[in-house]
C-alpha positions as CSV (number, residue, x, y, z in Angstrom):
1,X,0.0,0.0,0.0
2,X,3.0,2.3,0.6
3,X,3.9,2.3,-3.1
4,X,0.3,3.0,-4.1
5,X,0.3,5.9,-1.5
6,X,3.5,7.4,-2.9
7,X,2.2,7.2,-6.5
8,X,-1.0,9.0,-5.4
9,X,1.1,11.7,-3.9
10,X,3.2,12.1,-7.0
11,X,0.0,12.4,-9.1
12,X,-1.7,14.9,-6.7
13,X,1.5,17.0,-6.7
14,X,2.2,16.4,-10.4
15,X,5.8,15.3,-9.4
16,X,7.7,13.4,-12.1
17,X,11.3,14.4,-11.6
18,X,12.2,13.2,-8.2
19,X,11.8,10.3,-5.7
20,X,9.7,10.7,-2.6
21,X,10.6,9.6,0.9
22,X,8.2,9.0,3.7
23,X,10.1,11.5,5.9
24,X,9.4,14.3,3.3
25,X,7.5,17.3,4.6
26,X,5.0,17.6,1.8
27,X,3.8,21.1,2.8
28,X,7.3,22.3,2.0
29,X,7.1,21.1,-1.6
30,X,7.1,23.9,-4.1
31,X,3.9,22.4,-5.5
32,X,2.0,22.7,-2.2
33,X,-0.9,25.1,-2.3
34,X,-4.6,25.1,-1.4
35,X,-5.6,23.5,-4.8
36,X,-3.1,20.7,-4.2
37,X,-4.5,20.2,-0.8
38,X,-8.0,19.9,-2.1
39,X,-6.8,17.5,-4.9
40,X,-5.0,15.4,-2.3
41,X,-8.1,15.2,-0.1
42,X,-10.2,14.1,-3.1
43,X,-7.7,11.5,-4.2
44,X,-7.3,10.0,-0.8
45,X,-11.1,9.6,-0.6
46,X,-11.3,8.1,-4.0
47,X,-8.4,5.7,-3.7
48,X,-8.5,4.7,-0.1
49,X,-12.0,5.6,1.0
50,X,-10.6,7.9,3.7
51,X,-11.7,11.5,4.3
52,X,-9.3,13.8,5.9
53,X,-10.7,17.3,6.6
54,X,-8.6,20.3,5.8
55,X,-8.4,21.1,9.6
56,X,-6.9,17.7,10.2
57,X,-4.0,18.5,7.9
58,X,-2.7,21.0,10.5
59,X,-1.2,18.2,12.6
60,X,0.1,16.2,9.6
61,X,3.6,17.3,8.5
62,X,5.3,14.4,6.8
63,X,4.2,11.8,4.2
64,X,4.6,9.2,7.0
65,X,2.2,11.1,9.2
66,X,-0.3,11.3,6.4
67,X,0.2,7.6,5.6
68,X,-0.3,6.6,9.2
69,X,-3.4,8.8,9.4
70,X,-4.8,6.9,6.4
71,X,-4.0,3.6,8.0
72,X,-5.6,4.6,11.3
73,X,-8.8,5.7,9.6
74,X,-9.1,2.5,7.5
75,X,-8.8,0.3,10.6
């Protein structure tokens, strides 16, 4: 599931030229903005059936944090 998650992140951020690491702080990516956040929320819902509200993103800083949040909501 981790590979599927990272591919979803690459698609949402339109990243083609670099590898992602679970320790990456995705809000520091040049591509991060409000539109990317909305896209990410929609993609997570569609792909994993998980809804993360915009307010919940305040406490999520790394890709690993986001991945763990998805896992905890799927359980």
